[in-house]
C-alpha positions in Angstrom: 50.2 129.2 115.3 48.2 131.8 117.0 50.2 134.9 116.1 48.7 136.4 112.9 51.8 138.4 112.2 53.9 135.3 112.0 51.4 133.6 109.7 51.5 136.7 107.5 55.3 136.8 107.5 55.5 133.1 106.5 52.9 133.5 103.8 54.7 136.5 102.3 58.1 134.7 102.6 56.7 131.7 100.7 55.4 133.8 97.9 58.6 135.7 97.6 60.6 132.5 97.5 58.5 131.2 94.6 59.0 134.5 92.8 62.7 134.5 93.4 63.3 131.0 92.2 60.9 131.5 89.3 62.8 134.6 88.1 66.3 133.2 88.6 65.6 129.9 86.9 65.0 131.6 83.5 67.7 131.7 80.9 68.9 134.9 79.3 67.3 134.0 75.9 63.8 133.9 77.5 64.1 137.4 78.8 64.0 138.8 82.2 61.2 139.2 84.6 58.5 136.9 85.8 55.6 135.4 84.0 52.0 135.4 85.1 52.2 131.7 85.9 54.9 132.3 88.4 52.8 135.0 90.1 49.9 132.7 90.3 52.1 129.9 91.7 53.5 132.3 94.3 49.9 133.3 95.3 48.9 129.7 95.6 52.0 129.0 97.8 51.2 131.9 100.1 47.6 130.8 100.4 48.7 127.2 101.2 51.1 128.4 103.9 48.4 130.7 105.3 46.0 127.7 105.5 48.5 125.2 106.9 49.5 127.6 109.7 45.9 128.2 110.8 45.3 127.5 114.5 43.3 124.3 115.1 39.9 124.2 116.8 41.1 122.2 119.7 43.9 123.2 122.1 47.0 121.1 122.2 47.4 118.7 125.1 
């Protein structure tokens, strides 16, 4: 993927998806909001997507 804007969009989308599912998966007794672990997991997911969508060194044939 050569478009940096698309890479950024996908990375942010991955991070937001982790935060969304991390926040909605908690029960009412545990309290609302997100924990620090979910934020770190979202950051890791965004960085992984950013890395995996990096353009390769060689052009495709």
